[in-house]
N, C-alpha and C positions, 0 to 999 in steps of 0.2 A: 464290348461292355457298354451298357446303356447308362448314361449319367442323368441325374435329375437337375435340369436347368433351373427349375423353380427355386431350389436351394441356393444356387449361385446368385440369383437375383435377390433373394430374401436376405442373405447374409449381410451385405453392406447396410441394408436398411436396419436390421436388428442391431448391428454394431453402432450405427448412428443414433438410434433411439436410446440405446443403453448409455451412450456418452452424454446425451442431453439430459436424460433422467438423473444421472449421477451428478451433473453440475447443478441441477435444480435442488437436489437433496443435500448437497454439501452445505455446512453451516458457513455463516459469514466469518471473516477473519476474527472479529471480536468474539463471536460465539465459540469459535474453535479454541480460543484462549481461555474459555471458561470465565470464572469469577474475576480474573485479572483485568478484564475489560468492561466490567459493569459501569455503566454511565458514560461510556465512550461510543461515539457514533462513527461508523465506518462508511456511511453513505457519501457518495461523491458524484455530483452532477457533471454533465459535460461542460457547463458554464464554469463551474469551479475548477475543473481540469484546465480549461483555457486560461483562467485568471492566474492560477499557480504557474503554468507554463510561461505566461507573459512576465510575471514577477521574477522567476528564476532566470529567464533569458536576459532580462534587463540588468540583473545583478552580475551576470557573467560577462556582459559586453561581448567582445571578440567576434562581432558579427554573427552571433548565435540567434536564431529565430525561435519563437515559441513552438513552431512545428518540429523542431529538432529535439525538444524536451519531451521525455516520456514520463508521464505521471502514472505510477503503478497503483497506488492506493493512498488513503489518508485515514487518520484517526483524529477525532475532534472532541474536545471537552473543555468546558469553562472558558470559551472564547479563544482557545488555543487549538492549533492544528499541527500534526506531524505528517509531513507529505513525503512519501517514498518516491524518489525520482531518479532518472538516468539522463545524462547529457552526453554529447559527443566529445566533450573536452575535460570531463571530471570523472572521478570514480562515482559509483552509485552512492547516494546519500539520503538522509532523512532530514528535511529542512523543517524547522520549527517556526511557526508564525503565531503572533498574538494579535487578534483582531485584524488580521490581514497584513500586519507589519512583520517583516523578517526579523527573527531573533538570533538564530544560530543554526548550525548544521552538524549532524552526527554522521561521521564517515568512518567511525572506528570499528574495531573488531574485538568484542569482549564476550566472554561466556559468563561473566559475573553480573548477575541480575541486579544485585544491590548497588554495584558500582555504576551501572547504566542508569538505574532509577535515580541515584544521587546526582548524576550529571544532569539529567533532565529537570529535576527539581531545582538544581543550582541555577539554571537559566530562567527559572520562574514558572515552569510548566506545572499545571495542577497535578495533584497526587494521582488521580485516576488515569490521566494521560501518561504520566511518567511511568506508572506501573505497567500499563498496557503496552506501551512502546518497548519497555525493557523486556517484557515477556516475548514480544514479537522478534526482537533482534537477538535475544540470547537462546531462543529455541525452546 
């Protein structure tokens, strides 16, 4: 039986191309949450990632370095940011900052969007950020 070697070479390229195309076409996290995230920025520069990692590492102490902190994403509005992060010594959490100053951390598990929104507003987060954050963590 004769096989077509061109198809064997082409298949990985087509799969790779399809994956890249899908990633480009997927909406941003804020866009995926629709109107819940209007007015909330989800852009995060490498410099911001490093700054957040440094702040989180210094808060943890315990000989944790910024390189050990994984910043997954952030949401920002009205001078506030919600930073989704992982560390080697804590559960994953969402750390809230106002103007770069740490305010509080959410590490809870709730499916009640109103409860989560109220918690975020209770620490002072702007309405838009509180609503977007609550939509993100309650699914």
